matplotlib code that plots the C-alpha trace (Angstrom):
import matplotlib.pyplot as plt

x = [-17.1, -19.3, -16.8, -17.0, -13.7, -13.6, -11.2, -9.2, -5.8, -5.1, -7.1, -5.4, -5.1, -1.6, 0.4, -2.6, -2.3, -5.8, -7.5, -5.3, -7.2, -10.5, -10.3, -10.9, -14.5, -17.3, -19.0, -17.6, -18.9, -16.2, -17.3, -15.2, -16.8, -16.2, -16.3, -19.0, -16.8, -13.7, -16.4, -17.0, -14.9, -11.7, -11.1, -8.7, -11.7, -10.4, -12.1, -10.4, -10.8, -10.6, -11.6, -8.4, -7.9, -11.5, -11.1, -8.5, -10.0, -13.0, -11.0, -9.0, -12.3, -13.7, -10.2, -10.8, -14.7, -13.3, -10.3, -13.1, -15.4, -12.6, -12.2, -15.7, -16.8, -17.5, -17.3, -19.7, -18.9, -21.2, -20.9, -21.2, -19.5, -17.0, -17.7, -21.3, -21.6, -19.0, -20.9, -24.4, -23.0, -21.7, -24.9, -27.0, -25.0, -24.8, -20.7, -18.8, -15.5, -14.3, -11.0, -9.2, -5.9, -4.5, -3.6, -1.3, -2.8, -4.2, -8.2, -7.8, -7.2, -9.7, -11.9, -10.4, -11.1, -14.8, -15.5, -14.4, -16.4, -19.7, -19.4, -17.7, -18.9, -17.5, -13.9, -11.9, -8.7, -6.2, -2.9, -0.3, -0.1, 1.1, 4.6, 7.8, 9.3, 6.4, 6.5, 7.3, 10.8, 11.9, 14.8, 12.8, 9.7, 7.0, 7.0, 10.7, 11.1, 14.2, 13.3, 15.8, 15.6, 19.3, 19.2, 16.1, 17.3, 21.1, 19.7, 16.6, 19.1, 21.2, 18.8, 15.6, 14.6, 11.5, 9.0, 8.2, 5.1, 1.7, 0.2, -2.6, -5.9, -7.1, -10.4, -12.7, -16.1, -19.2, -20.7, -23.7, -24.9, -27.8, -28.4, -26.7, -23.9, -23.4, -20.5, -20.2, -18.9, -17.2, -20.6, -22.5, -20.4, -20.7, -17.0, -15.4, -12.2, -10.2, -8.2, -8.7, -5.4, -2.8, 0.1, 2.5, 1.4, 1.0, -0.9, -2.6, -5.0, -5.9, -5.9, -3.8, -3.6, -2.2, 0.0, 1.9, 1.5, 3.9, 6.1, 6.6, 7.6, 9.6, 11.8, 11.3, 10.2, 12.2, 15.2, 15.0, 15.4, 19.1, 19.3, 16.2, 19.1, 20.5, 16.9, 14.6, 14.7, 13.2, 10.3, 8.7, 7.0, 6.6, 9.9, 12.1, 11.0, 9.5, 6.0, 4.8, 3.5, -0.3, -0.5, 1.0, -0.8, -4.0, -2.4, -2.9, 0.7, 2.4, 5.7, 7.2, 5.9, 8.1, 10.9, 11.3, 11.0, 14.1, 15.7, 15.3, 16.3, 19.5, 20.1, 19.2, 20.0, 22.1, 23.0, 23.7, 23.1, 19.7, 18.2, 19.5, 17.8, 14.4, 15.0, 15.9, 12.8, 10.8, 12.3, 11.6, 7.9, 8.0, 10.0, 7.0, 4.6, 5.9, 6.9, 3.3, 1.8, 4.3, 3.6, -0.4, -2.4, 0.3, 1.7, -2.1, -1.6, -0.3, 2.6, 3.8, 5.5, 8.1, 5.4, 7.6, 5.2, 5.5, 3.5, 1.3, -0.8, -3.3, -4.2, -6.9, -6.1, -2.5, -3.7, -6.0, -3.3, -0.7, -3.5, -4.3, -0.8, -0.7, 1.8, 3.8, 6.8, 6.5, 8.7, 5.8, 2.8, 4.1, 4.2, 0.5, -1.2, 0.4, -1.1, -4.4, -4.3, -3.3, -3.4, 0.2, 3.6, 7.0, 9.2, 11.1, 8.0, 5.9, 9.4, 9.5, 5.6, 6.0, 8.7, 7.3, 4.0, 5.3, 8.8, 7.7, 3.9, 4.5, 1.0, -0.1, 1.4, -1.9, -3.6, -0.8, -1.2, -4.8, -4.9, -2.1, -4.3, -7.4, -5.6, -2.7, -3.9, -1.1, -2.1, -0.8, -1.5, 1.8, 4.6, 2.5, 1.8, 5.1, 6.6, 4.8, 5.8, 9.5, 9.1, 7.7, 10.3, 8.3, 8.8, 11.8, 14.6, 17.8, 17.9, 16.2, 15.3, 14.3, 14.1, 14.3, 15.3, 12.6, 14.6, 17.9, 15.9, 14.6, 17.7, 19.3, 16.3, 14.9, 17.8, 16.2, 12.3, 10.8, 8.9, 7.8, 6.9, 5.0, 2.5, 2.6, 2.4, 1.4, 5.8, 6.9, 8.2, 10.1, 13.8, 14.8, 15.7, 12.4, 10.6, 11.7, 11.4, 9.1, 9.0, 12.6, 11.2, 10.2, 7.0, 7.3, 8.7, 5.9, 3.6, 5.5, 4.6, 0.8, 1.5, 0.5, 1.6, -0.9, -3.1, -1.9, 1.4, 0.2, 3.8, 5.1, 4.0, 7.1, 8.1, 11.9, 14.5, 17.2, 16.6]
y = [2.1, 2.3, 1.5, 0.8, 2.1, -0.2, 2.0, 0.0, 1.0, 3.4, 6.6, 9.3, 11.1, 11.3, 8.4, 5.9, 3.7, 2.4, 5.7, 6.6, 4.0, 4.2, 7.8, 6.7, 5.8, 7.8, 6.9, 5.8, 5.0, 5.4, 3.3, 2.4, 0.0, -0.3, -4.0, -4.8, -7.9, -4.9, -4.7, -8.3, -10.4, -12.4, -15.5, -13.6, -10.9, -7.8, -6.7, -5.4, -1.8, 0.2, 4.0, 6.1, 3.3, 4.2, 7.9, 8.1, 6.1, 8.8, 11.7, 10.4, 9.6, 12.9, 14.0, 11.6, 12.3, 16.5, 15.8, 13.4, 15.9, 18.9, 16.2, 16.0, 12.5, 11.9, 8.8, 6.5, 4.8, 2.1, -0.4, -4.3, -6.8, -5.5, -7.7, -7.9, -3.8, -3.8, -6.3, -4.3, -0.9, -2.9, -4.4, -1.0, 0.7, -2.1, -1.5, -3.1, -2.8, -2.6, -1.2, -1.6, -2.4, -5.5, -6.4, -8.7, -9.8, -13.4, -13.0, -9.6, -11.4, -13.9, -10.8, -10.6, -14.1, -13.7, -10.7, -12.4, -16.0, -13.4, -11.4, -13.4, -11.6, -8.1, -7.1, -6.6, -4.6, -4.6, -2.8, -3.3, 0.6, -0.2, -1.3, 0.9, -1.7, -3.6, -6.8, -7.1, -5.2, -7.4, -9.8, -12.8, -14.7, -13.7, -17.0, -17.0, -14.6, -14.8, -15.7, -13.0, -9.8, -9.0, -10.9, -9.4, -5.8, -6.7, -8.0, -5.4, -2.8, -3.8, -5.0, -2.9, 0.3, 2.1, 3.1, 7.1, 8.7, 8.6, 11.8, 12.6, 12.9, 16.6, 15.6, 12.9, 11.4, 11.6, 9.9, 8.0, 7.5, 10.7, 10.4, 13.0, 11.6, 11.5, 10.3, 8.2, 9.8, 8.2, 9.0, 6.6, 3.6, 1.7, 2.0, 2.8, 5.3, 3.3, 6.3, 9.8, 10.8, 12.0, 13.2, 12.6, 15.5, 13.0, 14.2, 12.4, 12.9, 10.8, 11.9, 12.6, 16.2, 15.6, 13.0, 15.3, 18.4, 15.7, 14.9, 18.4, 19.2, 16.6, 16.8, 20.6, 22.5, 21.1, 18.9, 16.5, 13.5, 14.5, 13.1, 10.1, 7.6, 8.5, 9.5, 7.0, 5.1, 7.9, 7.5, 10.8, 13.8, 13.8, 14.3, 11.7, 9.7, 10.0, 8.8, 8.4, 4.7, 5.4, 7.7, 4.7, 2.0, 3.6, 4.7, 8.3, 8.7, 6.5, 5.0, 5.8, 9.4, 9.3, 7.6, 10.3, 13.2, 11.6, 11.6, 15.4, 16.3, 14.3, 16.3, 19.7, 19.4, 16.7, 13.0, 11.0, 7.7, 8.9, 9.4, 6.1, 4.8, 5.8, 3.7, 1.2, 1.0, 1.1, -1.7, -3.7, -2.8, -4.3, -7.1, -8.1, -7.0, -9.8, -12.5, -12.4, -12.6, -15.4, -17.4, -17.5, -18.3, -19.8, -16.0, -15.9, -19.5, -20.6, -21.8, -19.4, -18.9, -21.8, -23.7, -24.2, -26.0, -23.9, -24.2, -21.3, -20.7, -17.8, -16.5, -14.3, -12.2, -11.8, -10.4, -7.9, -6.4, -6.3, -4.8, -2.3, -1.3, -2.5, -5.4, -3.7, -3.4, 0.7, 0.4, -2.0, -0.2, 3.1, 2.1, 0.4, 3.0, 5.5, 2.9, 2.9, 7.0, 7.8, 4.8, 5.0, 3.2, 3.8, 0.9, 0.6, 0.5, -2.6, -5.0, -4.6, -5.1, -8.1, -9.9, -9.3, -10.9, -13.9, -14.7, -13.4, -14.0, -16.9, -16.0, -16.6, -14.3, -14.1, -12.4, -9.6, -9.5, -8.9, -6.3, -4.2, -5.0, -3.1, -0.3, 0.7, 3.7, 2.5, -1.1, -2.6, -6.6, -7.7, -5.5, -6.6, -10.0, -10.0, -8.6, -10.5, -14.0, -12.3, -12.0, -15.4, -17.3, -18.7, -16.5, -15.8, -14.5, -16.0, -15.5, -18.0, -15.7, -12.5, -11.6, -8.1, -7.5, -4.4, -3.1, -2.6, -1.7, 1.3, 2.4, 2.6, 4.4, 6.2, 7.0, 9.7, 7.8, 10.7, 8.4, 6.8, 9.7, 10.9, 7.9, 7.0, 9.9, 8.6, 7.8, 11.4, 11.7, 8.4, 8.5, 7.8, 4.3, 3.0, 4.9, 1.8, -0.5, 0.4, -3.2, -2.3, 1.0, 1.2, 1.8, 5.3, 6.2, 4.5, 6.7, 10.0, 9.0, 8.1, 4.8, 1.6, -2.2, -4.1, -1.6, 0.8, -1.6, -5.5, -7.5, -7.9, -10.5, -11.6, -15.0, -14.3, -13.6, -12.4, -9.1]
z = [-31.0, -27.3, -24.8, -20.5, -18.7, -15.7, -13.4, -10.6, -9.5, -12.5, -10.8, -12.7, -16.0, -17.0, -18.1, -18.6, -21.6, -20.8, -21.1, -24.1, -25.8, -24.6, -25.6, -29.0, -28.2, -29.5, -26.4, -22.7, -19.9, -17.1, -13.9, -10.5, -8.1, -4.4, -3.6, -1.4, -0.3, 1.2, 4.3, 5.0, 8.0, 7.4, 8.9, 11.8, 12.4, 9.8, 7.2, 3.6, 4.2, 7.0, 8.0, 6.5, 3.7, 2.5, 3.0, 1.3, -1.9, -1.6, -1.6, -4.7, -6.9, -5.8, -7.4, -10.6, -11.2, -11.5, -13.6, -15.8, -16.4, -17.2, -20.3, -21.0, -19.3, -15.6, -12.9, -12.3, -8.6, -7.5, -4.4, -4.9, -6.8, -9.4, -11.8, -11.7, -11.8, -14.8, -16.7, -15.9, -17.4, -20.5, -21.3, -20.2, -22.6, -25.2, -25.2, -27.7, -26.0, -22.5, -21.1, -17.8, -16.2, -15.7, -11.8, -10.8, -7.9, -7.8, -6.7, -9.0, -12.0, -11.3, -12.1, -15.0, -16.0, -14.8, -17.2, -20.0, -19.4, -18.5, -22.0, -24.5, -27.1, -25.7, -27.0, -24.3, -23.9, -20.8, -20.1, -17.3, -15.9, -12.2, -12.7, -13.6, -16.2, -18.5, -18.9, -22.5, -21.5, -19.1, -20.0, -19.0, -19.3, -16.9, -15.8, -15.3, -12.6, -10.6, -7.1, -5.4, -5.8, -6.7, -9.5, -10.6, -9.9, -12.1, -14.7, -15.1, -14.8, -17.5, -20.1, -19.8, -20.3, -18.8, -21.3, -22.1, -20.7, -22.4, -23.0, -21.2, -23.7, -24.1, -24.4, -23.7, -25.6, -24.1, -21.1, -22.6, -18.6, -18.0, -14.5, -12.1, -10.5, -6.5, -5.4, -1.9, 0.9, 4.0, 6.0, 3.8, 5.1, 8.7, 9.3, 12.4, 12.8, 15.5, 16.4, 16.3, 17.4, 14.9, 16.9, 13.9, 11.6, 8.9, 6.2, 3.1, 0.8, -1.9, -5.3, -8.7, -8.0, -4.4, -5.8, -8.1, -5.5, -3.2, -6.1, -6.7, -2.7, -2.5, -5.6, -6.3, -3.5, -0.7, -2.7, -0.2, -3.0, -2.3, 1.2, 0.4, 1.4, 4.9, 5.9, 4.7, 7.8, 10.0, 11.7, 12.3, 10.2, 6.1, 4.5, 6.0, 2.9, -0.3, 0.9, -2.4, -1.6, -0.8, -4.2, -5.8, -4.6, -5.9, -9.3, -8.8, -10.1, -12.1, -11.5, -14.6, -13.6, -10.3, -12.4, -15.8, -12.3, -11.0, -14.1, -14.6, -11.5, -12.1, -14.9, -13.7, -10.1, -8.4, -9.3, -6.3, -4.1, -3.2, -6.5, -7.3, -4.4, -5.0, -7.9, -6.7, -4.6, -7.5, -8.3, -5.5, -6.2, -9.4, -8.1, -6.0, -8.9, -10.8, -8.7, -6.9, -10.3, -11.3, -8.0, -8.2, -5.3, -3.1, -1.8, 0.2, 1.6, 5.0, 3.7, 1.3, -1.9, -1.0, 0.5, 3.8, 6.0, 9.6, 12.3, 12.8, 15.5, 16.7, 20.3, 19.6, 23.1, 21.8, 18.0, 20.0, 21.8, 19.0, 16.7, 19.3, 20.2, 23.5, 23.7, 26.0, 23.9, 23.2, 19.9, 18.8, 20.5, 18.7, 15.3, 15.7, 17.6, 14.4, 11.5, 13.6, 13.8, 10.2, 8.1, 7.8, 9.4, 8.1, 6.1, 9.6, 11.8, 9.8, 9.7, 13.5, 14.0, 11.5, 13.0, 16.4, 15.2, 13.5, 15.7, 19.2, 19.4, 17.1, 15.3, 11.8, 9.9, 7.2, 10.3, 10.3, 6.5, 6.6, 9.1, 7.1, 4.0, 6.2, 7.9, 5.4, 2.9, 0.7, 0.6, -2.5, -2.6, -4.2, -1.7, 1.4, 0.8, -0.8, 2.5, 4.9, 2.9, 3.5, 7.6, 8.0, 6.5, 3.3, 0.1, -1.8, 0.3, 0.6, 4.2, 6.7, 9.6, 9.9, 13.4, 14.5, 18.0, 18.5, 21.0, 19.8, 16.9, 18.7, 20.3, 16.7, 15.2, 18.0, 20.4, 22.2, 22.0, 20.1, 18.3, 21.1, 23.0, 20.4, 19.9, 23.8, 25.7, 28.8, 28.5, 28.1, 31.5, 32.0, 31.2, 27.8, 28.6, 30.7, 27.8, 26.1, 28.8, 30.8, 32.4, 33.7, 35.9, 39.2, 40.7, 41.4, 38.2, 36.6, 38.8, 37.9, 34.5, 35.5, 34.0, 35.6, 34.5, 34.2, 32.6, 29.9, 29.6, 30.5, 31.4, 28.3, 25.9, 24.9, 24.6, 24.0, 26.3, 24.0, 25.3]

ax = plt.figure().add_subplot(projection="3d")
ax.plot(x, y, z, "-o")
ax.set_aspect("equal")
plt.show()
């Protein structure tokens, strides 16, 4: 059997059913394709990949290549059209089998359909490896997923089981690709780093080794898992939450690996509400994955999952201010500047900046979803677009209005304005109350802070008077 393994968002050796199956081949080509379409501008002027996201991916590909080499194989990385590059690899090596991981997004599924059409005589094997629960273990059919998370969670918790981990291959068949491999580097791409600042101390490195090291740190070295539920709404630093999402998004770590490590932690250290809550968050991830798959293209369209007709406007000036953290609302701006500087933002921050874009600026929610896709190192197609459907009020959410009062939120979650002052250092010398609402400060206070309204902070472009 001559095989090609098309790596997608399953960039790991451990708990990888696809790799286990492909390892039975006589020869094996391992390939990853950086989609050239990611670098094209979208309708709202974004791209599908930014500097931090690409850097994180390239680090992970380098790590994957090292691990494949230790097993007797290697990774080929191409830049182009994934369907065409994979097809060419199959034809050039006279492959009899193609292996890849099933993806849940609509456009990713279309790639799979195109490959079947392009290579009708090739045996194609795909496996689901990105969710905690396998679709075959769900207590409902894949096209009958409950529309509300609570119903999904209760049924899954009662009737479903998490599969055991797949053993990692000890050895892989040799690659028939004889050319010297040079993996691409960030310098090979004409891609701009929007911000070189990193005041927040966030350090993310792509790859399976870094993912497993993070798991070890958060669970066993610091035992932060014990207090996860009480700290998960934090804003500053690495350890207020697990930070597993970047590695989960690319498949550098398996959700099942995290689950069974939690179970081990519960048996050896402590079982409490926090250990349950991290599993709860993995269930949210599954819910979005199966929901997006079930609804096909609609989550990506203007009217969303529930096809609710709303008027969505778009103002490029306001959108640029939102993207660059210059809206005049410090809590919003601090979060957006963190995103641009690191490729990451807390869950609390995401809810607030998304709500602000949609409900206060009245801008098309898809513009925000696209920008998150560009910037986030933990971009996951299902979680991202599912959450933006939620915020826009067109998703599967029983509550009609998910508006967040961003000043109230900053008072609650950043009471001393530490987060705001970290990412907006020009506000360092302002009293706390004015750091959160600089438009209420007196001119002499703003001068003391070396801040000029209309320059660093224009008059707030709010459209709601509830503040």
